[in-house]
N, CA, C and O atoms as CSV, one atom per row, in Angstrom:
chain,resi,resn,atom,element,x,y,z
A,1,UNK,N,N,-14.059,-55.352,-76.299
A,1,UNK,CA,C,-15.186,-55.227,-75.427
A,1,UNK,C,C,-15.142,-53.898,-74.667
A,1,UNK,O,O,-16.184,-53.323,-74.353
A,2,UNK,N,N,-13.921,-53.411,-74.371
A,2,UNK,CA,C,-13.812,-52.110,-73.710
A,2,UNK,C,C,-14.364,-51.007,-74.597
A,2,UNK,O,O,-14.910,-50.015,-74.113
A,3,UNK,N,N,-14.212,-51.197,-75.916
A,3,UNK,CA,C,-14.764,-50.216,-76.846
A,3,UNK,C,C,-16.286,-50.219,-76.767
A,3,UNK,O,O,-16.917,-49.167,-76.868
A,4,UNK,N,N,-16.880,-51.405,-76.587
A,4,UNK,CA,C,-18.332,-51.508,-76.454
A,4,UNK,C,C,-18.800,-50.786,-75.208
A,4,UNK,O,O,-19.812,-50.086,-75.248
A,5,UNK,N,N,-18.084,-50.939,-74.095
A,5,UNK,CA,C,-18.432,-50.255,-72.855
A,5,UNK,C,C,-18.319,-48.752,-73.035
A,5,UNK,O,O,-19.199,-48.010,-72.599
A,6,UNK,N,N,-17.251,-48.293,-73.668
A,6,UNK,CA,C,-17.064,-46.870,-73.907
A,6,UNK,C,C,-18.186,-46.333,-74.790
A,6,UNK,O,O,-18.729,-45.263,-74.517
A,7,UNK,N,N,-18.536,-47.066,-75.844
A,7,UNK,CA,C,-19.628,-46.652,-76.716
A,7,UNK,C,C,-20.939,-46.587,-75.949
A,7,UNK,O,O,-21.722,-45.657,-76.141
A,8,UNK,N,N,-21.190,-47.567,-75.081
A,8,UNK,CA,C,-22.408,-47.568,-74.268
A,8,UNK,C,C,-22.459,-46.334,-73.381
A,8,UNK,O,O,-23.501,-45.687,-73.276
A,9,UNK,N,N,-21.337,-46.002,-72.741
A,9,UNK,CA,C,-21.296,-44.826,-71.873
A,9,UNK,C,C,-21.523,-43.538,-72.658
A,9,UNK,O,O,-22.209,-42.634,-72.180
A,10,UNK,N,N,-20.955,-43.449,-73.854
A,10,UNK,CA,C,-21.140,-42.263,-74.695
A,10,UNK,C,C,-22.601,-42.130,-75.103
A,10,UNK,O,O,-23.168,-41.039,-75.039
A,11,UNK,N,N,-23.214,-43.239,-75.525
A,11,UNK,CA,C,-24.613,-43.190,-75.937
A,11,UNK,C,C,-25.523,-42.812,-74.773
A,11,UNK,O,O,-26.470,-42.045,-74.947
A,12,UNK,N,N,-25.241,-43.345,-73.594
A,12,UNK,CA,C,-26.033,-42.994,-72.418
A,12,UNK,C,C,-25.899,-41.508,-72.124
A,12,UNK,O,O,-26.888,-40.832,-71.843
A,13,UNK,N,N,-24.670,-41.002,-72.191
A,13,UNK,CA,C,-24.422,-39.593,-71.930
A,13,UNK,C,C,-25.137,-38.714,-72.946
A,13,UNK,O,O,-25.748,-37.710,-72.579
A,14,UNK,N,N,-25.064,-39.086,-74.223
A,14,UNK,CA,C,-25.733,-38.308,-75.265
A,14,UNK,C,C,-27.238,-38.344,-75.085
A,14,UNK,O,O,-27.919,-37.340,-75.291
A,15,UNK,N,N,-27.757,-39.508,-74.699
A,15,UNK,CA,C,-29.199,-39.631,-74.473
A,15,UNK,C,C,-29.653,-38.706,-73.363
A,15,UNK,O,O,-30.702,-38.072,-73.481
A,16,UNK,N,N,-28.890,-38.616,-72.289
A,16,UNK,CA,C,-29.249,-37.746,-71.171
A,16,UNK,C,C,-29.172,-36.285,-71.592
A,16,UNK,O,O,-30.001,-35.476,-71.175
A,17,UNK,N,N,-28.174,-35.937,-72.423
A,17,UNK,CA,C,-28.013,-34.560,-72.861
A,17,UNK,C,C,-29.131,-34.136,-73.813
A,17,UNK,O,O,-29.469,-32.954,-73.874
A,18,UNK,N,N,-29.696,-35.065,-74.542
A,18,UNK,CA,C,-30.734,-34.695,-75.508
A,18,UNK,C,C,-32.111,-34.641,-74.871
A,18,UNK,O,O,-33.114,-34.542,-75.578
A,19,UNK,N,N,-32.177,-34.703,-73.553
A,19,UNK,CA,C,-33.452,-34.574,-72.874
A,19,UNK,C,C,-34.079,-35.894,-72.493
A,19,UNK,O,O,-35.048,-35.915,-71.734
A,20,UNK,N,N,-33.560,-36.989,-72.994
A,20,UNK,CA,C,-34.099,-38.305,-72.663
A,20,UNK,C,C,-33.538,-38.711,-71.312
A,20,UNK,O,O,-32.338,-38.955,-71.182
A,21,UNK,N,N,-34.392,-38.785,-70.315
A,21,UNK,CA,C,-33.954,-39.111,-68.964
A,21,UNK,C,C,-33.921,-40.622,-68.769
A,21,UNK,O,O,-34.951,-41.290,-68.858
A,22,UNK,N,N,-32.754,-41.144,-68.508
A,22,UNK,CA,C,-32.588,-42.561,-68.227
A,22,UNK,C,C,-32.427,-42.691,-66.729
A,22,UNK,O,O,-31.631,-41.977,-66.119
A,23,UNK,N,N,-33.172,-43.592,-66.143
A,23,UNK,CA,C,-33.079,-43.811,-64.716
A,23,UNK,C,C,-31.643,-44.161,-64.335
A,23,UNK,O,O,-31.027,-45.029,-64.954
A,24,UNK,N,N,-31.120,-43.496,-63.335
A,24,UNK,CA,C,-29.720,-43.668,-62.916
A,24,UNK,C,C,-29.393,-45.119,-62.575
A,24,UNK,O,O,-28.325,-45.612,-62.941
A,25,UNK,N,N,-30.271,-45.790,-61.898
A,25,UNK,CA,C,-30.026,-47.186,-61.536
A,25,UNK,C,C,-29.947,-48.048,-62.782
A,25,UNK,O,O,-29.054,-48.889,-62.887
A,26,UNK,N,N,-30.839,-47.865,-63.710
A,26,UNK,CA,C,-30.806,-48.636,-64.955
A,26,UNK,C,C,-29.533,-48.352,-65.747
A,26,UNK,O,O,-28.979,-49.260,-66.366
A,27,UNK,N,N,-29.065,-47.108,-65.736
A,27,UNK,CA,C,-27.819,-46.788,-66.438
A,27,UNK,C,C,-26.651,-47.565,-65.843
A,27,UNK,O,O,-25.820,-48.106,-66.572
A,28,UNK,N,N,-26.594,-47.618,-64.532
A,28,UNK,CA,C,-25.497,-48.351,-63.905
A,28,UNK,C,C,-25.639,-49.851,-64.103
A,28,UNK,O,O,-24.632,-50.553,-64.189
A,29,UNK,N,N,-26.855,-50.355,-64.178
A,29,UNK,CA,C,-27.042,-51.782,-64.471
A,29,UNK,C,C,-26.509,-52.109,-65.862
A,29,UNK,O,O,-25.930,-53.176,-66.069
A,30,UNK,N,N,-26.698,-51.205,-66.810
A,30,UNK,CA,C,-26.142,-51.397,-68.152
A,30,UNK,C,C,-24.616,-51.439,-68.083
A,30,UNK,O,O,-23.989,-52.287,-68.717
A,31,UNK,N,N,-24.025,-50.537,-67.322
A,31,UNK,CA,C,-22.573,-50.517,-67.167
A,31,UNK,C,C,-22.090,-51.822,-66.544
A,31,UNK,O,O,-21.123,-52.415,-67.022
A,32,UNK,N,N,-22.753,-52.274,-65.481
A,32,UNK,CA,C,-22.352,-53.517,-64.813
A,32,UNK,C,C,-22.456,-54.699,-65.762
A,32,UNK,O,O,-21.566,-55.548,-65.811
A,33,UNK,N,N,-23.545,-54.750,-66.513
A,33,UNK,CA,C,-23.745,-55.846,-67.455
A,33,UNK,C,C,-22.636,-55.871,-68.500
A,33,UNK,O,O,-22.129,-56.942,-68.836
A,34,UNK,N,N,-22.251,-54.703,-69.020
A,34,UNK,CA,C,-21.185,-54.640,-70.021
A,34,UNK,C,C,-19.842,-55.061,-69.425
A,34,UNK,O,O,-19.059,-55.743,-70.087
A,35,UNK,N,N,-19.571,-54.663,-68.186
A,35,UNK,CA,C,-18.323,-55.072,-67.540
A,35,UNK,C,C,-18.255,-56.589,-67.395
A,35,UNK,O,O,-17.207,-57.193,-67.620
A,36,UNK,N,N,-19.369,-57.198,-67.020
A,36,UNK,CA,C,-19.419,-58.650,-66.854
A,36,UNK,C,C,-19.275,-59.342,-68.207
A,36,UNK,O,O,-18.561,-60.338,-68.322
A,37,UNK,N,N,-19.945,-58.823,-69.222
A,37,UNK,CA,C,-19.942,-59.460,-70.546
A,37,UNK,C,C,-18.563,-59.424,-71.208
A,37,UNK,O,O,-18.324,-60.168,-72.159
A,38,UNK,N,N,-17.659,-58.580,-70.728
A,38,UNK,CA,C,-16.297,-58.559,-71.269
A,38,UNK,C,C,-15.598,-59.884,-71.020
A,38,UNK,O,O,-14.650,-60.230,-71.724
A,39,UNK,N,N,-16.061,-60.629,-70.018
A,39,UNK,CA,C,-15.381,-61.854,-69.603
A,39,UNK,C,C,-16.100,-63.137,-70.018
A,39,UNK,O,O,-15.692,-64.220,-69.597
A,40,UNK,N,N,-17.155,-63.050,-70.828
A,40,UNK,CA,C,-17.909,-64.238,-71.232
A,40,UNK,C,C,-18.270,-64.146,-72.707
A,40,UNK,O,O,-18.135,-63.093,-73.330
A,41,UNK,N,N,-18.734,-65.275,-73.260
A,41,UNK,CA,C,-19.126,-65.258,-74.664
A,41,UNK,C,C,-20.633,-65.043,-74.810
A,41,UNK,O,O,-21.053,-63.933,-75.137
A,42,UNK,N,N,-21.455,-66.061,-74.581
A,42,UNK,CA,C,-22.893,-65.893,-74.835
A,42,UNK,C,C,-23.845,-66.478,-73.781
A,42,UNK,O,O,-25.032,-66.604,-74.082
A,43,UNK,N,N,-23.418,-66.836,-72.591
A,43,UNK,CA,C,-24.370,-67.424,-71.641
A,43,UNK,C,C,-25.443,-66.435,-71.194
A,43,UNK,O,O,-25.277,-65.221,-71.306
A,44,UNK,N,N,-26.547,-66.984,-70.685
A,44,UNK,CA,C,-27.651,-66.174,-70.164
A,44,UNK,C,C,-27.946,-66.620,-68.744
A,44,UNK,O,O,-28.014,-67.815,-68.456
A,45,UNK,N,N,-28.122,-65.632,-67.846
A,45,UNK,CA,C,-28.388,-65.951,-66.451
A,45,UNK,C,C,-28.859,-64.695,-65.730
A,45,UNK,O,O,-28.417,-63.590,-66.046
A,46,UNK,N,N,-29.747,-64.862,-64.773
A,46,UNK,CA,C,-30.136,-63.778,-63.884
A,46,UNK,C,C,-29.351,-63.960,-62.596
A,46,UNK,O,O,-29.353,-65.037,-62.001
A,47,UNK,N,N,-28.680,-62.896,-62.172
A,47,UNK,CA,C,-27.848,-62.983,-60.974
A,47,UNK,C,C,-28.223,-61.888,-59.979
A,47,UNK,O,O,-28.777,-60.854,-60.351
A,48,UNK,N,N,-27.917,-62.130,-58.740
A,48,UNK,CA,C,-28.068,-61.119,-57.694
A,48,UNK,C,C,-26.680,-60.858,-57.146
A,48,UNK,O,O,-25.997,-61.775,-56.689
A,49,UNK,N,N,-26.266,-59.590,-57.195
A,49,UNK,CA,C,-24.957,-59.240,-56.667
A,49,UNK,C,C,-25.130,-58.393,-55.408
A,49,UNK,O,O,-26.050,-57.584,-55.297
A,50,UNK,N,N,-24.219,-58.607,-54.472
A,50,UNK,CA,C,-24.183,-57.815,-53.244
A,50,UNK,C,C,-22.763,-57.313,-53.083
A,50,UNK,O,O,-21.796,-58.032,-53.333
A,51,UNK,N,N,-22.658,-56.078,-52.664
A,51,UNK,CA,C,-21.336,-55.509,-52.495
A,51,UNK,C,C,-21.288,-54.528,-51.349
A,51,UNK,O,O,-22.244,-54.380,-50.588
A,52,UNK,N,N,-20.163,-53.867,-51.242
A,52,UNK,CA,C,-19.988,-52.821,-50.244
A,52,UNK,C,C,-19.241,-51.666,-50.896
A,52,UNK,O,O,-18.482,-51.847,-51.849
A,53,UNK,N,N,-19.475,-50.482,-50.360
A,53,UNK,CA,C,-18.837,-49.291,-50.911
A,53,UNK,C,C,-17.381,-49.216,-50.477
A,53,UNK,O,O,-17.029,-49.443,-49.319
A,54,UNK,N,N,-16.559,-48.888,-51.455
A,54,UNK,CA,C,-15.153,-48.585,-51.188
A,54,UNK,C,C,-14.801,-47.387,-52.049
A,54,UNK,O,O,-14.594,-47.517,-53.255
A,55,UNK,N,N,-14.735,-46.239,-51.434
A,55,UNK,CA,C,-14.551,-44.963,-52.120
A,55,UNK,C,C,-15.725,-44.757,-53.084
A,55,UNK,O,O,-16.874,-44.717,-52.643
A,56,UNK,N,N,-15.461,-44.626,-54.376
A,56,UNK,CA,C,-16.549,-44.390,-55.332
A,56,UNK,C,C,-16.932,-45.660,-56.090
A,56,UNK,O,O,-17.592,-45.596,-57.127
A,57,UNK,N,N,-16.515,-46.813,-55.568
A,57,UNK,CA,C,-16.784,-48.089,-56.227
A,57,UNK,C,C,-17.532,-49.041,-55.311
A,57,UNK,O,O,-17.670,-48.808,-54.110
A,58,UNK,N,N,-18.011,-50.123,-55.918
A,58,UNK,CA,C,-18.625,-51.204,-55.166
A,58,UNK,C,C,-17.756,-52.438,-55.349
A,58,UNK,O,O,-17.458,-52.830,-56.477
A,59,UNK,N,N,-17.355,-53.042,-54.259
A,59,UNK,CA,C,-16.625,-54.305,-54.273
A,59,UNK,C,C,-17.636,-55.417,-54.023
A,59,UNK,O,O,-18.473,-55.305,-53.127
A,60,UNK,N,N,-17.563,-56.475,-54.800
A,60,UNK,CA,C,-18.502,-57.590,-54.687
A,60,UNK,C,C,-18.060,-58.539,-53.575
A,60,UNK,O,O,-16.897,-58.938,-53.508
A,61,UNK,N,N,-19.007,-58.891,-52.706
A,61,UNK,CA,C,-18.706,-59.928,-51.721
A,61,UNK,C,C,-19.604,-61.137,-51.888
A,61,UNK,O,O,-19.351,-62.184,-51.292
A,62,UNK,N,N,-20.666,-61.007,-52.703
A,62,UNK,CA,C,-21.562,-62.140,-52.913
A,62,UNK,C,C,-22.225,-62.015,-54.280
A,62,UNK,O,O,-22.664,-60.934,-54.674
A,63,UNK,N,N,-22.290,-63.119,-54.987
A,63,UNK,CA,C,-23.017,-63.174,-56.251
A,63,UNK,C,C,-23.737,-64.509,-56.296
A,63,UNK,O,O,-23.153,-65.553,-56.006
A,64,UNK,N,N,-25.013,-64.467,-56.664
A,64,UNK,CA,C,-25.853,-65.664,-56.624
A,64,UNK,C,C,-26.633,-65.794,-57.928
A,64,UNK,O,O,-27.205,-64.823,-58.424
A,65,UNK,N,N,-26.648,-67.006,-58.474
A,65,UNK,CA,C,-27.445,-67.286,-59.668
A,65,UNK,C,C,-28.910,-67.416,-59.251
A,65,UNK,O,O,-29.233,-68.136,-58.306
A,66,UNK,N,N,-29.782,-66.720,-59.957
A,66,UNK,CA,C,-31.207,-66.745,-59.642
A,66,UNK,C,C,-32.004,-67.572,-60.665
A,66,UNK,O,O,-32.962,-68.261,-60.315
A,67,UNK,N,N,-31.582,-67.486,-61.940
A,67,UNK,CA,C,-32.331,-68.154,-63.002
A,67,UNK,C,C,-31.407,-68.372,-64.187
A,67,UNK,O,O,-30.672,-67.467,-64.583
A,68,UNK,N,N,-31.442,-69.576,-64.755
A,68,UNK,CA,C,-30.617,-69.903,-65.909
A,68,UNK,C,C,-29.997,-71.275,-65.738
A,68,UNK,O,O,-30.072,-71.871,-64.663
A,69,UNK,N,N,-29.386,-71.775,-66.799
A,69,UNK,CA,C,-28.752,-73.091,-66.706
A,69,UNK,C,C,-27.523,-73.003,-65.805
A,69,UNK,O,O,-26.872,-71.960,-65.729
A,70,UNK,N,N,-27.214,-74.095,-65.130
A,70,UNK,CA,C,-26.089,-74.071,-64.189
A,70,UNK,C,C,-24.768,-73.768,-64.886
A,70,UNK,O,O,-23.930,-73.056,-64.331
A,71,UNK,N,N,-24.569,-74.294,-66.091
A,71,UNK,CA,C,-23.301,-74.038,-66.785
A,71,UNK,C,C,-23.193,-72.567,-67.211
A,71,UNK,O,O,-22.129,-71.960,-67.082
A,72,UNK,N,N,-24.298,-71.992,-67.719
A,72,UNK,CA,C,-24.287,-70.574,-68.097
A,72,UNK,C,C,-24.053,-69.691,-66.881
A,72,UNK,O,O,-23.233,-68.773,-66.913
A,73,UNK,N,N,-24.778,-69.975,-65.815
A,73,UNK,CA,C,-24.664,-69.147,-64.613
A,73,UNK,C,C,-23.281,-69.242,-63.998
A,73,UNK,O,O,-22.761,-68.251,-63.485
A,74,UNK,N,N,-22.686,-70.410,-64.042
A,74,UNK,CA,C,-21.341,-70.565,-63.483
A,74,UNK,C,C,-20.342,-69.686,-64.230
A,74,UNK,O,O,-19.471,-69.071,-63.616
A,75,UNK,N,N,-20.470,-69.626,-65.563
A,75,UNK,CA,C,-19.588,-68.767,-66.358
A,75,UNK,C,C,-19.780,-67.302,-65.975
A,75,UNK,O,O,-18.812,-66.550,-65.863
A,76,UNK,N,N,-21.015,-66.911,-65.778
A,76,UNK,CA,C,-21.309,-65.520,-65.433
A,76,UNK,C,C,-20.829,-65.197,-64.022
A,76,UNK,O,O,-20.289,-64.117,-63.784
A,77,UNK,N,N,-21.019,-66.120,-63.088
A,77,UNK,CA,C,-20.540,-65.893,-61.719
A,77,UNK,C,C,-19.021,-65.683,-61.708
A,77,UNK,O,O,-18.518,-64.814,-60.996
A,78,UNK,N,N,-18.305,-66.469,-62.488
A,78,UNK,CA,C,-16.850,-66.308,-62.586
A,78,UNK,C,C,-16.497,-64.960,-63.215
A,78,UNK,O,O,-15.544,-64.303,-62.795
A,79,UNK,N,N,-17.269,-64.553,-64.223
A,79,UNK,CA,C,-17.020,-63.271,-64.882
A,79,UNK,C,C,-17.237,-62.107,-63.913
A,79,UNK,O,O,-16.487,-61.132,-63.937
A,80,UNK,N,N,-18.251,-62.206,-63.069
A,80,UNK,CA,C,-18.506,-61.154,-62.074
A,80,UNK,C,C,-17.314,-61.031,-61.136
A,80,UNK,O,O,-16.864,-59.925,-60.836
A,81,UNK,N,N,-16.809,-62.156,-60.679
A,81,UNK,CA,C,-15.695,-62.117,-59.739
A,81,UNK,C,C,-14.414,-61.601,-60.402
A,81,UNK,O,O,-13.544,-61.053,-59.724
A,82,UNK,N,N,-14.294,-61.774,-61.724
A,82,UNK,CA,C,-13.142,-61.202,-62.434
A,82,UNK,C,C,-13.212,-59.677,-62.419
A,82,UNK,O,O,-12.199,-59.002,-62.238
A,83,UNK,N,N,-14.419,-59.142,-62.610
A,83,UNK,CA,C,-14.592,-57.682,-62.587
A,83,UNK,C,C,-14.367,-57.186,-61.162
A,83,UNK,O,O,-13.537,-56.307,-60.929
A,84,UNK,N,N,-15.098,-57.745,-60.225
A,84,UNK,CA,C,-14.991,-57.500,-58.781
A,84,UNK,C,C,-15.262,-56.068,-58.333
A,84,UNK,O,O,-15.872,-55.881,-57.280
A,85,UNK,N,N,-14.845,-55.060,-59.071
A,85,UNK,CA,C,-15.056,-53.664,-58.691
A,85,UNK,C,C,-15.943,-52.993,-59.734
A,85,UNK,O,O,-15.629,-52.983,-60.924
A,86,UNK,N,N,-17.057,-52.435,-59.265
A,86,UNK,CA,C,-18.018,-51.778,-60.143
A,86,UNK,C,C,-18.146,-50.312,-59.741
A,86,UNK,O,O,-18.111,-49.996,-58.552
A,87,UNK,N,N,-18.295,-49.413,-60.714
A,87,UNK,CA,C,-18.444,-47.988,-60.379
A,87,UNK,C,C,-19.796,-47.728,-59.719
A,87,UNK,O,O,-20.767,-48.443,-59.966
A,88,UNK,N,N,-19.845,-46.711,-58.889
A,88,UNK,CA,C,-21.094,-46.279,-58.265
A,88,UNK,C,C,-21.341,-44.822,-58.618
A,88,UNK,O,O,-20.393,-44.055,-58.787
A,89,UNK,N,N,-22.605,-44.436,-58.730
A,89,UNK,CA,C,-22.898,-43.020,-58.970
A,89,UNK,C,C,-22.542,-42.196,-57.733
A,89,UNK,O,O,-22.458,-42.732,-56.628
A,90,UNK,N,N,-22.336,-40.909,-57.919
A,90,UNK,CA,C,-21.975,-40.045,-56.789
A,90,UNK,C,C,-23.143,-39.813,-55.838
A,90,UNK,O,O,-22.931,-39.532,-54.658
A,91,UNK,N,N,-24.374,-39.926,-56.335
A,91,UNK,CA,C,-25.553,-39.734,-55.488
A,91,UNK,C,C,-25.666,-40.887,-54.481
A,91,UNK,O,O,-25.781,-42.050,-54.868
A,92,UNK,N,N,-25.631,-40.557,-53.210
A,92,UNK,CA,C,-25.609,-41.554,-52.134
A,92,UNK,C,C,-26.847,-42.458,-52.140
A,92,UNK,O,O,-26.720,-43.674,-51.992
A,93,UNK,N,N,-28.029,-41.887,-52.307
A,93,UNK,CA,C,-29.245,-42.718,-52.253
A,93,UNK,C,C,-29.319,-43.679,-53.444
A,93,UNK,O,O,-29.807,-44.800,-53.303
A,94,UNK,N,N,-28.842,-43.253,-54.600
A,94,UNK,CA,C,-28.828,-44.126,-55.771
A,94,UNK,C,C,-27.798,-45.234,-55.594
A,94,UNK,O,O,-28.078,-46.397,-55.885
A,95,UNK,N,N,-26.615,-44.881,-55.120
A,95,UNK,CA,C,-25.581,-45.896,-54.943
A,95,UNK,C,C,-25.995,-46.921,-53.882
A,95,UNK,O,O,-25.644,-48.096,-53.992
A,96,UNK,N,N,-26.732,-46.492,-52.863
A,96,UNK,CA,C,-27.221,-47.429,-51.845
A,96,UNK,C,C,-28.138,-48.492,-52.455
A,96,UNK,O,O,-28.140,-49.642,-52.017
A,97,UNK,N,N,-28.904,-48.105,-53.452
A,97,UNK,CA,C,-29.821,-49.048,-54.104
A,97,UNK,C,C,-29.090,-50.041,-54.996
A,97,UNK,O,O,-29.618,-51.112,-55.294
A,98,UNK,N,N,-27.888,-49.696,-55.420
A,98,UNK,CA,C,-27.114,-50.576,-56.299
A,98,UNK,C,C,-26.244,-51.566,-55.539
A,98,UNK,O,O,-25.727,-52.514,-56.131
A,99,UNK,N,N,-26.077,-51.364,-54.253
A,99,UNK,CA,C,-25.237,-52.250,-53.449
A,99,UNK,C,C,-25.763,-53.683,-53.467
A,99,UNK,O,O,-24.995,-54.637,-53.345
A,100,UNK,N,N,-27.054,-53.821,-53.616
A,100,UNK,CA,C,-27.667,-55.141,-53.780
A,100,UNK,C,C,-28.625,-55.036,-54.964
A,100,UNK,O,O,-29.671,-54.393,-54.866
A,101,UNK,N,N,-28.269,-55.664,-56.074
A,101,UNK,CA,C,-29.076,-55.521,-57.282
A,101,UNK,C,C,-29.147,-56.832,-58.063
A,101,UNK,O,O,-28.290,-57.705,-57.924
A,102,UNK,N,N,-30.174,-56.944,-58.875
A,102,UNK,CA,C,-30.371,-58.117,-59.718
A,102,UNK,C,C,-30.138,-57.716,-61.171
A,102,UNK,O,O,-30.634,-56.686,-61.630
A,103,UNK,N,N,-29.375,-58.546,-61.891
A,103,UNK,CA,C,-29.069,-58.273,-63.295
A,103,UNK,C,C,-29.409,-59.495,-64.136
A,103,UNK,O,O,-29.214,-60.630,-63.702
A,104,UNK,N,N,-29.917,-59.258,-65.337
A,104,UNK,CA,C,-30.103,-60.319,-66.317
A,104,UNK,C,C,-29.002,-60.162,-67.349
A,104,UNK,O,O,-28.937,-59.142,-68.036
A,105,UNK,N,N,-28.145,-61.147,-67.466
A,105,UNK,CA,C,-27.019,-61.099,-68.396
A,105,UNK,C,C,-27.325,-62.013,-69.572
A,105,UNK,O,O,-27.628,-63.192,-69.391
A,106,UNK,N,N,-27.242,-61.461,-70.779
A,106,UNK,CA,C,-27.436,-62.294,-71.979
A,106,UNK,C,C,-26.426,-61.920,-73.034
A,106,UNK,O,O,-26.421,-62.503,-74.118
């Protein structure tokens, strides 16, 4: 799964270099989703995560299931807490928007 995350980061980087502008927030949501998916098999759930900045990362202090079956969402909530630390972009205004974000995990 780490290889999948690395491949995702490479593809995002190549896409940005070829002139295709990917919204910074959406890029980080993809990274967060891949980090979470490393710890689960196939559940689907929409979650809201809240965190706080610690250096260049975000530490999670709250995660809430918004939509999905309770068993699927429970697996995803546990997977989020396993990751616990998510990278943040260096741009302050962008990272502020990611401190509280909603993700659809499938």
